[in-house]
N, CA, C and O atoms as a GROMACS GRO file, in nm:
protein
  620
    1MET      N    1   0.731   5.209  -0.950
    1MET     CA    2   0.668   5.081  -0.917
    1MET      C    3   0.561   5.050  -1.021
    1MET      O    4   0.473   5.131  -1.048
    2THR      N    5   0.570   4.933  -1.078
    2THR     CA    6   0.474   4.892  -1.180
    2THR      C    7   0.344   4.849  -1.112
    2THR      O    8   0.345   4.783  -1.008
    3ASP      N    9   0.233   4.886  -1.172
    3ASP     CA   10   0.103   4.843  -1.120
    3ASP      C   11   0.089   4.694  -1.150
    3ASP      O   12   0.082   4.654  -1.266
    4MET      N   13   0.083   4.612  -1.045
    4MET     CA   14   0.082   4.467  -1.063
    4MET      C   15  -0.040   4.418  -1.139
    4MET      O   16  -0.034   4.313  -1.202
    5THR      N   17  -0.151   4.490  -1.134
    5THR     CA   18  -0.271   4.443  -1.204
    5THR      C   19  -0.255   4.455  -1.355
    5THR      O   20  -0.325   4.387  -1.429
    6GLU      N   21  -0.163   4.540  -1.402
    6GLU     CA   22  -0.145   4.559  -1.546
    6GLU      C   23  -0.034   4.472  -1.603
    6GLU      O   24  -0.024   4.458  -1.725
    7LEU      N   25   0.049   4.414  -1.517
    7LEU     CA   26   0.162   4.336  -1.565
    7LEU      C   27   0.113   4.202  -1.618
    7LEU      O   28   0.040   4.130  -1.550
    8ALA      N   29   0.153   4.168  -1.740
    8ALA     CA   30   0.112   4.042  -1.802
    8ALA      C   31   0.221   3.938  -1.782
    8ALA      O   32   0.339   3.970  -1.771
    9ILE      N   33   0.179   3.812  -1.777
    9ILE     CA   34   0.273   3.701  -1.763
    9ILE      C   35   0.359   3.694  -1.888
    9ILE      O   36   0.309   3.693  -2.001
   10GLY      N   37   0.489   3.687  -1.867
   10GLY     CA   38   0.585   3.675  -1.976
   10GLY      C   39   0.722   3.647  -1.918
   10GLY      O   40   0.735   3.630  -1.797
   11PRO      N   41   0.825   3.643  -2.004
   11PRO     CA   42   0.961   3.620  -1.954
   11PRO      C   43   0.996   3.723  -1.847
   11PRO      O   44   0.964   3.841  -1.861
   12GLY      N   45   1.064   3.678  -1.741
   12GLY     CA   46   1.106   3.769  -1.635
   12GLY      C   47   0.999   3.802  -1.534
   12GLY      O   48   1.014   3.894  -1.453
   13THR      N   49   0.889   3.725  -1.537
   13THR     CA   50   0.784   3.750  -1.437
   13THR      C   51   0.772   3.632  -1.342
   13THR      O   52   0.804   3.518  -1.375
   14GLN      N   53   0.725   3.665  -1.222
   14GLN     CA   54   0.694   3.564  -1.121
   14GLN      C   55   0.542   3.561  -1.109
   14GLN      O   56   0.477   3.666  -1.102
   15VAL      N   57   0.486   3.441  -1.107
   15VAL     CA   58   0.341   3.426  -1.111
   15VAL      C   59   0.294   3.351  -0.986
   15VAL      O   60   0.351   3.248  -0.950
   16THR      N   61   0.191   3.404  -0.922
   16THR     CA   62   0.124   3.332  -0.814
   16THR      C   63  -0.016   3.299  -0.865
   16THR      O   64  -0.088   3.388  -0.912
   17LEU      N   65  -0.053   3.172  -0.857
   17LEU     CA   66  -0.181   3.130  -0.915
   17LEU      C   67  -0.236   3.009  -0.842
   17LEU      O   68  -0.164   2.935  -0.775
   18HIS      N   69  -0.366   2.991  -0.858
   18HIS     CA   70  -0.429   2.864  -0.824
   18HIS      C   71  -0.445   2.791  -0.955
   18HIS      O   72  -0.471   2.852  -1.059
   19PHE      N   73  -0.429   2.658  -0.952
   19PHE     CA   74  -0.448   2.581  -1.074
   19PHE      C   75  -0.515   2.448  -1.042
   19PHE      O   76  -0.511   2.399  -0.929
   20ALA      N   77  -0.576   2.393  -1.143
   20ALA     CA   78  -0.627   2.257  -1.137
   20ALA      C   79  -0.594   2.190  -1.269
   20ALA      O   80  -0.605   2.250  -1.375
   21ILE      N   81  -0.553   2.065  -1.260
   21ILE     CA   82  -0.534   1.983  -1.380
   21ILE      C   83  -0.642   1.876  -1.374
   21ILE      O   84  -0.655   1.803  -1.276
   22LYS      N   85  -0.719   1.869  -1.484
   22LYS     CA   86  -0.828   1.773  -1.488
   22LYS      C   87  -0.815   1.687  -1.613
   22LYS      O   88  -0.756   1.728  -1.712
   23MET      N   89  -0.872   1.568  -1.606
   23MET     CA   90  -0.882   1.483  -1.723
   23MET      C   91  -0.990   1.543  -1.812
   23MET      O   92  -1.068   1.627  -1.768
   24ALA      N   93  -0.995   1.499  -1.938
   24ALA     CA   94  -1.095   1.549  -2.032
   24ALA      C   95  -1.238   1.524  -1.980
   24ALA      O   96  -1.330   1.599  -2.013
   25ASP      N   97  -1.257   1.418  -1.899
   25ASP     CA   98  -1.391   1.388  -1.846
   25ASP      C   99  -1.424   1.471  -1.721
   25ASP      O  100  -1.531   1.455  -1.663
   26GLY      N  101  -1.332   1.560  -1.681
   26GLY     CA  102  -1.359   1.647  -1.566
   26GLY      C  103  -1.304   1.595  -1.434
   26GLY      O  104  -1.306   1.668  -1.335
   27SER      N  105  -1.255   1.470  -1.430
   27SER     CA  106  -1.203   1.419  -1.303
   27SER      C  107  -1.072   1.491  -1.270
   27SER      O  108  -0.988   1.515  -1.356
   28LEU      N  109  -1.057   1.524  -1.142
   28LEU     CA  110  -0.947   1.605  -1.095
   28LEU      C  111  -0.819   1.523  -1.078
   28LEU      O  112  -0.822   1.414  -1.020
   29VAL      N  113  -0.708   1.575  -1.130
   29VAL     CA  114  -0.578   1.511  -1.114
   29VAL      C  115  -0.500   1.580  -1.002
   29VAL      O  116  -0.443   1.515  -0.916
   30ASP      N  117  -0.499   1.714  -1.005
   30ASP     CA  118  -0.423   1.792  -0.907
   30ASP      C  119  -0.487   1.931  -0.898
   30ASP      O  120  -0.539   1.981  -0.997
   31SER      N  121  -0.482   1.992  -0.780
   31SER     CA  122  -0.539   2.125  -0.764
   31SER      C  123  -0.480   2.195  -0.643
   31SER      O  124  -0.445   2.132  -0.543
   32THR      N  125  -0.468   2.328  -0.654
   32THR     CA  126  -0.427   2.409  -0.539
   32THR      C  127  -0.545   2.492  -0.488
   32THR      O  128  -0.530   2.565  -0.390
   33PHE      N  129  -0.661   2.481  -0.552
   33PHE     CA  130  -0.774   2.568  -0.516
   33PHE      C  131  -0.819   2.554  -0.371
   33PHE      O  132  -0.872   2.648  -0.313
   34ASP      N  133  -0.798   2.436  -0.312
   34ASP     CA  134  -0.841   2.417  -0.173
   34ASP      C  135  -0.727   2.436  -0.075
   34ASP      O  136  -0.740   2.402   0.043
   35GLY      N  137  -0.615   2.491  -0.122
   35GLY     CA  138  -0.500   2.512  -0.033
   35GLY      C  139  -0.426   2.639  -0.070
   35GLY      O  140  -0.487   2.737  -0.115
   36ALA      N  141  -0.295   2.638  -0.050
   36ALA     CA  142  -0.213   2.755  -0.080
   36ALA      C  143  -0.189   2.762  -0.231
   36ALA      O  144  -0.177   2.659  -0.297
   37PRO      N  145  -0.182   2.883  -0.285
   37PRO     CA  146  -0.153   2.897  -0.428
   37PRO      C  147  -0.008   2.858  -0.458
   37PRO      O  148   0.076   2.850  -0.368
   38ALA      N  149   0.020   2.835  -0.584
   38ALA     CA  150   0.155   2.803  -0.629
   38ALA      C  151   0.221   2.929  -0.683
   38ALA      O  152   0.154   3.016  -0.738
   39THR      N  153   0.353   2.939  -0.667
   39THR     CA  154   0.429   3.051  -0.722
   39THR      C  155   0.545   2.995  -0.802
   39THR      O  156   0.615   2.904  -0.757
   40PHE      N  157   0.566   3.050  -0.920
   40PHE     CA  158   0.679   3.010  -1.002
   40PHE      C  159   0.726   3.129  -1.084
   40PHE      O  160   0.651   3.225  -1.104
   41SER      N  161   0.850   3.121  -1.129
   41SER     CA  162   0.904   3.221  -1.220
   41SER      C  163   0.901   3.163  -1.361
   41SER      O  164   0.937   3.047  -1.381
   42VAL      N  165   0.857   3.242  -1.458
   42VAL     CA  166   0.848   3.194  -1.595
   42VAL      C  167   0.985   3.141  -1.639
   42VAL      O  168   1.086   3.210  -1.627
   43GLY      N  169   0.985   3.019  -1.690
   43GLY     CA  170   1.109   2.959  -1.739
   43GLY      C  171   1.190   2.885  -1.634
   43GLY      O  172   1.299   2.836  -1.666
   44ASP      N  173   1.142   2.875  -1.510
   44ASP     CA  174   1.223   2.810  -1.406
   44ASP      C  175   1.211   2.657  -1.407
   44ASP      O  176   1.278   2.589  -1.329
   45GLY      N  177   1.126   2.603  -1.495
   45GLY     CA  178   1.115   2.458  -1.506
   45GLY      C  179   1.013   2.396  -1.413
   45GLY      O  180   0.994   2.275  -1.416
   46ASN      N  181   0.947   2.477  -1.329
   46ASN     CA  182   0.846   2.421  -1.239
   46ASN      C  183   0.718   2.382  -1.313
   46ASN      O  184   0.645   2.294  -1.269
   47LEU      N  185   0.692   2.447  -1.426
   47LEU     CA  186   0.578   2.411  -1.509
   47LEU      C  187   0.629   2.358  -1.641
   47LEU      O  188   0.729   2.408  -1.693
   48LEU      N  189   0.563   2.258  -1.696
   48LEU     CA  190   0.598   2.211  -1.829
   48LEU      C  191   0.579   2.327  -1.927
   48LEU      O  192   0.487   2.407  -1.910
   49PRO      N  193   0.664   2.335  -2.031
   49PRO     CA  194   0.653   2.447  -2.126
   49PRO      C  195   0.514   2.465  -2.185
   49PRO      O  196   0.470   2.579  -2.204
   50GLY      N  197   0.443   2.356  -2.215
   50GLY     CA  198   0.309   2.367  -2.273
   50GLY      C  199   0.209   2.431  -2.178
   50GLY      O  200   0.118   2.502  -2.222
   51PHE      N  201   0.225   2.406  -2.048
   51PHE     CA  202   0.138   2.468  -1.948
   51PHE      C  203   0.175   2.615  -1.932
   51PHE      O  204   0.087   2.701  -1.920
   52GLU      N  205   0.305   2.643  -1.933
   52GLU     CA  206   0.352   2.780  -1.918
   52GLU      C  207   0.309   2.867  -2.036
   52GLU      O  208   0.270   2.983  -2.020
   53GLN      N  209   0.318   2.809  -2.156
   53GLN     CA  210   0.289   2.884  -2.279
   53GLN      C  211   0.146   2.940  -2.279
   53GLN      O  212   0.125   3.053  -2.323
   54VAL      N  213   0.050   2.863  -2.232
   54VAL     CA  214  -0.090   2.910  -2.237
   54VAL      C  215  -0.115   3.025  -2.140
   54VAL      O  216  -0.214   3.097  -2.153
   55LEU      N  217  -0.026   3.043  -2.042
   55LEU     CA  218  -0.043   3.150  -1.944
   55LEU      C  219   0.007   3.286  -1.994
   55LEU      O  220  -0.028   3.389  -1.938
   56MET      N  221   0.089   3.286  -2.100
   56MET     CA  222   0.150   3.411  -2.148
   56MET      C  223   0.042   3.514  -2.181
   56MET      O  224  -0.056   3.486  -2.249
   57GLY      N  225   0.063   3.634  -2.130
   57GLY     CA  226  -0.030   3.743  -2.157
   57GLY      C  227  -0.142   3.758  -2.056
   57GLY      O  228  -0.213   3.859  -2.058
   58LEU      N  229  -0.159   3.659  -1.967
   58LEU     CA  230  -0.263   3.672  -1.865
   58LEU      C  231  -0.217   3.770  -1.756
   58LEU      O  232  -0.097   3.790  -1.736
   59CYS      N  233  -0.313   3.830  -1.688
   59CYS     CA  234  -0.284   3.926  -1.581
   59CYS      C  235  -0.352   3.880  -1.452
   59CYS      O  236  -0.437   3.791  -1.454
   60ALA      N  237  -0.312   3.943  -1.340
   60ALA     CA  238  -0.375   3.912  -1.212
   60ALA      C  239  -0.526   3.929  -1.225
   60ALA      O  240  -0.573   4.026  -1.285
   61GLY      N  241  -0.599   3.835  -1.169
   61GLY     CA  242  -0.745   3.840  -1.175
   61GLY      C  243  -0.803   3.755  -1.287
   61GLY      O  244  -0.922   3.722  -1.284
   62ASP      N  245  -0.722   3.719  -1.386
   62ASP     CA  246  -0.772   3.637  -1.496
   62ASP      C  247  -0.801   3.495  -1.448
   62ASP      O  248  -0.726   3.438  -1.368
   63GLU      N  249  -0.911   3.438  -1.498
   63GLU     CA  250  -0.947   3.299  -1.472
   63GLU      C  251  -0.980   3.235  -1.605
   63GLU      O  252  -1.064   3.286  -1.679
   64GLN      N  253  -0.914   3.124  -1.636
   64GLN     CA  254  -0.937   3.058  -1.765
   64GLN      C  255  -0.917   2.909  -1.753
   64GLN      O  256  -0.856   2.860  -1.658
   65GLU      N  257  -0.970   2.838  -1.851
   65GLU     CA  258  -0.944   2.695  -1.867
   65GLU      C  259  -0.883   2.676  -2.005
   65GLU      O  260  -0.927   2.737  -2.102
   66PHE      N  261  -0.781   2.590  -2.013
   66PHE     CA  262  -0.714   2.564  -2.140
   66PHE      C  263  -0.710   2.414  -2.165
   66PHE      O  264  -0.679   2.336  -2.075
   67PRO      N  265  -0.743   2.373  -2.288
   67PRO     CA  266  -0.720   2.232  -2.321
   67PRO      C  267  -0.569   2.211  -2.340
   67PRO      O  268  -0.502   2.293  -2.403
   68ILE      N  269  -0.517   2.102  -2.286
   68ILE     CA  270  -0.375   2.069  -2.299
   68ILE      C  271  -0.365   1.934  -2.371
   68ILE      O  272  -0.409   1.832  -2.318
   69SER      N  273  -0.308   1.935  -2.490
   69SER     CA  274  -0.291   1.811  -2.566
   69SER      C  275  -0.173   1.733  -2.507
   69SER      O  276  -0.092   1.790  -2.434
   70PRO      N  277  -0.162   1.603  -2.538
   70PRO     CA  278  -0.047   1.528  -2.489
   70PRO      C  279   0.086   1.593  -2.528
   70PRO      O  280   0.182   1.592  -2.450
   71GLU      N  281   0.091   1.651  -2.649
   71GLU     CA  282   0.216   1.714  -2.695
   71GLU      C  283   0.253   1.835  -2.609
   71GLU      O  284   0.371   1.862  -2.589
   72GLN      N  285   0.153   1.907  -2.558
   72GLN     CA  286   0.178   2.022  -2.470
   72GLN      C  287   0.203   1.979  -2.327
   72GLN      O  288   0.267   2.050  -2.249
   73GLY      N  289   0.152   1.862  -2.292
   73GLY     CA  290   0.157   1.817  -2.153
   73GLY      C  291   0.268   1.717  -2.128
   73GLY      O  292   0.386   1.752  -2.126
   74PHE      N  293   0.229   1.592  -2.109
   74PHE     CA  294   0.323   1.489  -2.065
   74PHE      C  295   0.368   1.397  -2.177
   74PHE      O  296   0.426   1.291  -2.152
   75GLY      N  297   0.342   1.437  -2.302
   75GLY     CA  298   0.388   1.360  -2.418
   75GLY      C  299   0.297   1.243  -2.450
   75GLY      O  300   0.206   1.210  -2.374
   76GLN      N  301   0.324   1.181  -2.562
   76GLN     CA  302   0.250   1.062  -2.602
   76GLN      C  303   0.309   0.941  -2.528
   76GLN      O  304   0.425   0.944  -2.485
   77ARG      N  305   0.229   0.838  -2.515
   77ARG     CA  306   0.280   0.715  -2.454
   77ARG      C  307   0.383   0.654  -2.549
   77ARG      O  308   0.364   0.653  -2.670
   78ASN      N  309   0.491   0.604  -2.493
   78ASN     CA  310   0.597   0.544  -2.573
   78ASN      C  311   0.605   0.395  -2.540
   78ASN      O  312   0.634   0.358  -2.426
   79PRO      N  313   0.579   0.310  -2.639
   79PRO     CA  314   0.584   0.165  -2.612
   79PRO      C  315   0.721   0.120  -2.563
   79PRO      O  316   0.731   0.019  -2.492
   80ASN      N  317   0.828   0.194  -2.599
   80ASN     CA  318   0.962   0.158  -2.552
   80ASN      C  319   0.980   0.182  -2.402
   80ASN      O  320   1.076   0.134  -2.343
   81ASN      N  321   0.886   0.256  -2.341
   81ASN     CA  322   0.894   0.281  -2.197
   81ASN      C  323   0.826   0.172  -2.116
   81ASN      O  324   0.814   0.184  -1.994
   82ILE      N  325   0.781   0.067  -2.182
   82ILE     CA  326   0.723  -0.048  -2.111
   82ILE      C  327   0.828  -0.158  -2.116
   82ILE      O  328   0.863  -0.207  -2.224
   83GLN      N  329   0.877  -0.197  -1.999
   83GLN     CA  330   0.990  -0.290  -1.991
   83GLN      C  331   0.949  -0.419  -1.920
   83GLN      O  332   0.869  -0.418  -1.827
   84ASP      N  333   1.007  -0.531  -1.968
   84ASP     CA  334   0.994  -0.658  -1.897
   84ASP      C  335   1.112  -0.669  -1.802
   84ASP      O  336   1.228  -0.662  -1.843
   85ILE      N  337   1.082  -0.685  -1.674
   85ILE     CA  338   1.186  -0.693  -1.571
   85ILE      C  339   1.176  -0.831  -1.506
   85ILE      O  340   1.067  -0.876  -1.472
   86PRO      N  341   1.290  -0.898  -1.489
   86PRO     CA  342   1.286  -1.031  -1.426
   86PRO      C  343   1.219  -1.022  -1.289
   86PRO      O  344   1.243  -0.930  -1.211
   87ARG      N  345   1.135  -1.120  -1.263
   87ARG     CA  346   1.060  -1.120  -1.137
   87ARG      C  347   1.155  -1.122  -1.016
   87ARG      O  348   1.123  -1.066  -0.911
   88ASP      N  349   1.271  -1.186  -1.031
   88ASP     CA  350   1.363  -1.194  -0.918
   88ASP      C  351   1.437  -1.062  -0.892
   88ASP      O  352   1.515  -1.054  -0.797
   89ALA      N  353   1.413  -0.960  -0.974
   89ALA     CA  354   1.471  -0.827  -0.948
   89ALA      C  355   1.394  -0.754  -0.838
   89ALA      O  356   1.440  -0.654  -0.785
   90PHE      N  357   1.275  -0.805  -0.805
   90PHE     CA  358   1.191  -0.745  -0.700
   90PHE      C  359   1.217  -0.815  -0.567
   90PHE      O  360   1.254  -0.932  -0.564
   91ASP      N  361   1.197  -0.743  -0.457
   91ASP     CA  362   1.212  -0.803  -0.325
   91ASP      C  363   1.120  -0.924  -0.315
   91ASP      O  364   1.006  -0.923  -0.362
   92GLU      N  365   1.171  -1.029  -0.252
   92GLU     CA  366   1.100  -1.156  -0.246
   92GLU      C  367   0.960  -1.144  -0.187
   92GLU      O  368   0.865  -1.203  -0.240
   93GLY      N  369   0.946  -1.069  -0.080
   93GLY     CA  370   0.816  -1.061  -0.013
   93GLY      C  371   0.722  -0.956  -0.071
   93GLY      O  372   0.612  -0.937  -0.019
   94MET      N  373   0.763  -0.890  -0.177
   94MET     CA  374   0.683  -0.779  -0.233
   94MET      C  375   0.559  -0.832  -0.303
   94MET      O  376   0.566  -0.923  -0.386
   95GLU      N  377   0.444  -0.773  -0.269
   95GLU     CA  378   0.318  -0.810  -0.336
   95GLU      C  379   0.314  -0.740  -0.471
   95GLU      O  380   0.299  -0.618  -0.477
   96LEU      N  381   0.328  -0.815  -0.579
   96LEU     CA  382   0.327  -0.757  -0.713
   96LEU      C  383   0.187  -0.765  -0.770
   96LEU      O  384   0.132  -0.874  -0.788
   97GLU      N  385   0.129  -0.648  -0.798
   97GLU     CA  386  -0.004  -0.648  -0.857
   97GLU      C  387  -0.015  -0.534  -0.957
   97GLU      O  388   0.053  -0.432  -0.944
   98GLU      N  389  -0.102  -0.554  -1.057
   98GLU     CA  390  -0.122  -0.451  -1.160
   98GLU      C  391  -0.165  -0.320  -1.097
   98GLU      O  392  -0.248  -0.318  -1.006
   99GLY      N  393  -0.108  -0.209  -1.147
   99GLY     CA  394  -0.144  -0.077  -1.096
   99GLY      C  395  -0.055  -0.029  -0.983
   99GLY      O  396  -0.060   0.089  -0.946
  100LEU      N  397   0.027  -0.119  -0.926
  100LEU     CA  398   0.116  -0.080  -0.817
  100LEU      C  399   0.229   0.006  -0.871
  100LEU      O  400   0.292  -0.030  -0.971
  101MET      N  401   0.256   0.119  -0.806
  101MET     CA  402   0.367   0.202  -0.847
  101MET      C  403   0.492   0.156  -0.773
  101MET      O  404   0.492   0.142  -0.651
  102VAL      N  405   0.598   0.134  -0.848
  102VAL     CA  406   0.726   0.094  -0.791
  102VAL      C  407   0.832   0.193  -0.834
  102VAL      O  408   0.818   0.259  -0.937
  103SER      N  409   0.937   0.203  -0.757
  103SER     CA  410   1.043   0.298  -0.786
  103SER      C  411   1.174   0.225  -0.812
  103SER      O  412   1.212   0.136  -0.736
  104PHE      N  413   1.240   0.262  -0.918
  104PHE     CA  414   1.369   0.204  -0.954
  104PHE      C  415   1.471   0.316  -0.959
  104PHE      O  416   1.435   0.433  -0.961
  105ALA      N  417   1.598   0.279  -0.959
  105ALA     CA  418   1.704   0.378  -0.979
  105ALA      C  419   1.753   0.362  -1.122
  105ALA      O  420   1.780   0.250  -1.167
  106ASP      N  421   1.765   0.474  -1.195
  106ASP     CA  422   1.817   0.465  -1.331
  106ASP      C  423   1.970   0.463  -1.327
  106ASP      O  424   2.030   0.456  -1.219
  107ALA      N  425   2.034   0.469  -1.443
  107ALA     CA  426   2.180   0.459  -1.451
  107ALA      C  427   2.250   0.569  -1.370
  107ALA      O  428   2.362   0.549  -1.322
  108GLN      N  429   2.186   0.684  -1.356
  108GLN     CA  430   2.244   0.795  -1.279
  108GLN      C  431   2.199   0.793  -1.133
  108GLN      O  432   2.222   0.888  -1.058
  109GLN      N  433   2.134   0.684  -1.092
  109GLN     CA  434   2.081   0.668  -0.956
  109GLN      C  435   1.966   0.764  -0.925
  109GLN      O  436   1.933   0.785  -0.809
  110ALA      N  437   1.906   0.822  -1.028
  110ALA     CA  438   1.788   0.905  -1.007
  110ALA      C  439   1.667   0.812  -0.995
  110ALA      O  440   1.665   0.703  -1.051
  111GLU      N  441   1.568   0.858  -0.919
  111GLU     CA  442   1.448   0.776  -0.899
  111GLU      C  443   1.366   0.771  -1.026
  111GLU      O  444   1.341   0.874  -1.090
  112LEU      N  445   1.325   0.652  -1.063
  112LEU     CA  446   1.247   0.632  -1.185
  112LEU      C  447   1.121   0.553  -1.148
  112LEU      O  448   1.127   0.432  -1.128
  113PRO      N  449   1.006   0.621  -1.138
  113PRO     CA  450   0.884   0.550  -1.100
  113PRO      C  451   0.824   0.476  -1.220
  113PRO      O  452   0.830   0.523  -1.334
  114GLY      N  453   0.768   0.361  -1.192
  114GLY     CA  454   0.698   0.283  -1.294
  114GLY      C  455   0.575   0.220  -1.233
  114GLY      O  456   0.564   0.206  -1.112
  115VAL      N  457   0.481   0.182  -1.321
  115VAL     CA  458   0.358   0.118  -1.276
  115VAL      C  459   0.355  -0.024  -1.331
  115VAL      O  460   0.377  -0.045  -1.451
  116ILE      N  461   0.329  -0.119  -1.244
  116ILE     CA  462   0.322  -0.258  -1.288
  116ILE      C  463   0.201  -0.274  -1.379
  116ILE      O  464   0.088  -0.247  -1.340
  117ALA      N  465   0.229  -0.320  -1.503
  117ALA     CA  466   0.123  -0.335  -1.601
  117ALA      C  467   0.074  -0.480  -1.608
  117ALA      O  468  -0.043  -0.506  -1.638
  118GLU      N  469   0.166  -0.574  -1.580
  118GLU     CA  470   0.131  -0.716  -1.592
  118GLU      C  471   0.230  -0.797  -1.510
  118GLU      O  472   0.350  -0.767  -1.508
  119VAL      N  473   0.181  -0.899  -1.442
  119VAL     CA  474   0.268  -0.985  -1.363
  119VAL      C  475   0.265  -1.124  -1.425
  119VAL      O  476   0.161  -1.190  -1.429
  120GLY      N  477   0.382  -1.168  -1.472
  120GLY     CA  478   0.393  -1.303  -1.530
  120GLY      C  479   0.466  -1.395  -1.434
  120GLY      O  480   0.502  -1.355  -1.323
  121ASP      N  481   0.487  -1.520  -1.477
  121ASP     CA  482   0.556  -1.616  -1.391
  121ASP      C  483   0.702  -1.578  -1.370
  121ASP      O  484   0.753  -1.588  -1.258
  122ASN      N  485   0.769  -1.534  -1.476
  122ASN     CA  486   0.912  -1.504  -1.468
  122ASN      C  487   0.946  -1.357  -1.486
  122ASN      O  488   1.053  -1.312  -1.446
  123THR      N  489   0.854  -1.282  -1.547
  123THR     CA  490   0.881  -1.140  -1.572
  123THR      C  491   0.764  -1.054  -1.527
  123THR      O  492   0.650  -1.101  -1.516
  124VAL      N  493   0.795  -0.928  -1.500
  124VAL     CA  494   0.695  -0.830  -1.463
  124VAL      C  495   0.704  -0.717  -1.565
  124VAL      O  496   0.811  -0.661  -1.586
  125LYS      N  497   0.591  -0.684  -1.628
  125LYS     CA  498   0.588  -0.576  -1.726
  125LYS      C  499   0.564  -0.446  -1.649
  125LYS      O  500   0.463  -0.431  -1.582
  126VAL      N  501   0.660  -0.352  -1.662
  126VAL     CA  502   0.653  -0.225  -1.590
  126VAL      C  503   0.645  -0.111  -1.691
  126VAL      O  504   0.725  -0.103  -1.784
  127ASP      N  505   0.546  -0.024  -1.672
  127ASP     CA  506   0.523   0.091  -1.760
  127ASP      C  507   0.588   0.214  -1.698
  127ASP      O  508   0.546   0.262  -1.593
  128PHE      N  509   0.693   0.265  -1.765
  128PHE     CA  510   0.764   0.383  -1.716
  128PHE      C  511   0.713   0.512  -1.781
  128PHE      O  512   0.772   0.618  -1.759
  129ASN      N  513   0.606   0.506  -1.860
  129ASN     CA  514   0.547   0.628  -1.913
  129ASN      C  515   0.489   0.708  -1.798
  129ASN      O  516   0.446   0.651  -1.698
  130HIS      N  517   0.487   0.841  -1.812
  130HIS     CA  518   0.420   0.924  -1.711
  130HIS      C  519   0.273   0.883  -1.709
  130HIS      O  520   0.216   0.858  -1.815
  131PRO      N  521   0.210   0.875  -1.590
  131PRO     CA  522   0.070   0.832  -1.585
  131PRO      C  523  -0.023   0.920  -1.669
  131PRO      O  524  -0.131   0.875  -1.709
  132LEU      N  525   0.016   1.045  -1.697
  132LEU     CA  526  -0.069   1.133  -1.778
  132LEU      C  527  -0.025   1.140  -1.924
  132LEU      O  528  -0.080   1.217  -2.002
  133ALA      N  529   0.074   1.060  -1.962
  133ALA     CA  530   0.118   1.058  -2.102
  133ALA      C  531   0.002   1.011  -2.190
  133ALA      O  532  -0.072   0.919  -2.154
  134GLY      N  533  -0.011   1.075  -2.306
  134GLY     CA  534  -0.115   1.036  -2.401
  134GLY      C  535  -0.254   1.085  -2.365
  134GLY      O  536  -0.350   1.052  -2.434
  135ARG      N  537  -0.266   1.163  -2.260
  135ARG     CA  538  -0.398   1.210  -2.214
  135ARG      C  539  -0.422   1.355  -2.252
  135ARG      O  540  -0.333   1.439  -2.244
  136ASP      N  541  -0.545   1.381  -2.295
  136ASP     CA  542  -0.589   1.520  -2.312
  136ASP      C  543  -0.630   1.571  -2.175
  136ASP      O  544  -0.706   1.505  -2.104
  137LEU      N  545  -0.580   1.688  -2.139
  137LEU     CA  546  -0.605   1.743  -2.007
  137LEU      C  547  -0.670   1.881  -2.018
  137LEU      O  548  -0.671   1.943  -2.125
  138VAL      N  549  -0.724   1.927  -1.906
  138VAL     CA  550  -0.776   2.064  -1.895
  138VAL      C  551  -0.698   2.131  -1.783
  138VAL      O  552  -0.688   2.077  -1.672
  139PHE      N  553  -0.644   2.249  -1.812
  139PHE     CA  554  -0.564   2.326  -1.716
  139PHE      C  555  -0.645   2.448  -1.679
  139PHE      O  556  -0.663   2.539  -1.761
  140GLU      N  557  -0.694   2.452  -1.556
  140GLU     CA  558  -0.775   2.564  -1.508
  140GLU      C  559  -0.687   2.651  -1.419
  140GLU      O  560  -0.618   2.602  -1.330
  141VAL      N  561  -0.690   2.782  -1.445
  141VAL     CA  562  -0.605   2.872  -1.367
  141VAL      C  563  -0.682   2.994  -1.319
  141VAL      O  564  -0.777   3.040  -1.384
  142LYS      N  565  -0.640   3.044  -1.204
  142LYS     CA  566  -0.684   3.174  -1.154
  142LYS      C  567  -0.557   3.246  -1.114
  142LYS      O  568  -0.489   3.208  -1.019
  143ILE      N  569  -0.524   3.352  -1.189
  143ILE     CA  570  -0.400   3.426  -1.165
  143ILE      C  571  -0.424   3.521  -1.047
  143ILE      O  572  -0.514   3.604  -1.050
  144ILE      N  573  -0.340   3.507  -0.945
  144ILE     CA  574  -0.354   3.590  -0.825
  144ILE      C  575  -0.263   3.712  -0.834
  144ILE      O  576  -0.306   3.824  -0.805
  145ALA      N  577  -0.137   3.692  -0.875
  145ALA     CA  578  -0.043   3.803  -0.885
  145ALA      C  579   0.060   3.776  -0.991
  145ALA      O  580   0.099   3.662  -1.015
  146VAL      N  581   0.105   3.883  -1.055
  146VAL     CA  582   0.215   3.878  -1.150
  146VAL      C  583   0.312   3.987  -1.108
  146VAL      O  584   0.274   4.102  -1.092
  147ALA      N  585   0.439   3.950  -1.089
  147ALA     CA  586   0.540   4.047  -1.045
  147ALA      C  587   0.664   4.033  -1.132
  147ALA      O  588   0.686   3.929  -1.194
  148VAL      N  589   0.743   4.137  -1.135
  148VAL     CA  590   0.870   4.132  -1.206
  148VAL      C  591   0.970   4.056  -1.116
  148VAL      O  592   0.983   4.086  -0.998
  149CYS      N  593   1.038   3.959  -1.175
  149CYS     CA  594   1.143   3.887  -1.100
  149CYS      C  595   1.257   3.983  -1.078
  149CYS      O  596   1.302   4.050  -1.171
  150ASP      N  597   1.304   3.992  -0.953
  150ASP     CA  598   1.414   4.083  -0.926
  150ASP      C  599   1.549   4.011  -0.928
  150ASP      O  600   1.654   4.075  -0.918
  151GLY      N  601   1.546   3.879  -0.942
  151GLY     CA  602   1.670   3.805  -0.952
  151GLY      C  603   1.744   3.788  -0.821
  151GLY      O  604   1.844   3.717  -0.816
  152VAL      N  605   1.698   3.852  -0.714
  152VAL     CA  606   1.766   3.847  -0.586
  152VAL      C  607   1.692   3.756  -0.490
  152VAL      O  608   1.752   3.675  -0.419
  153GLN      N  609   1.560   3.771  -0.489
  153GLN     CA  610   1.478   3.696  -0.395
  153GLN      C  611   1.482   3.547  -0.425
  153GLN      O  612   1.473   3.506  -0.541
  154LYS      N  613   1.494   3.466  -0.322
  154LYS     CA  614   1.485   3.320  -0.338
  154LYS      C  615   1.342   3.279  -0.308
  154LYS      O  616   1.279   3.330  -0.216
  155HIS      N  617   1.293   3.186  -0.389
  155HIS     CA  618   1.154   3.142  -0.372
  155HIS      C  619   1.150   2.994  -0.340
  155HIS      O  620   1.043   2.938  -0.322
   0.00000   0.00000   0.00000
């Protein structure tokens, strides 16, 4: 049996941690510190690669903060992700206002969230960039446990 306190985060490990994602100004975006910790297996896609990469080599008990650039996080804002959509594509009674998040179905019928950026007479400008795209973030972590993935257990 491997001593869990000595096992470092790397490929083939399962990690239980508390995390917080903050804007560069310190405002909180998301956090598990006031609730249950999160558990993921390295490489399972639950964390963006840039967030996962900074955790490599950490062990249970480690607490750190990492700056996350847009390239490591949610990417840069893409002007092509801002679309003009005909106003009549929206439900007639829908209150359209800037900042409202709306959900569309893409070509594969997957949900595609967008934020209304501008409401015109005939068109509505919708921003499909991730809300955190182009933002410098701070990723705060407290590693609770690191275990070897056994490949059998479902999480």
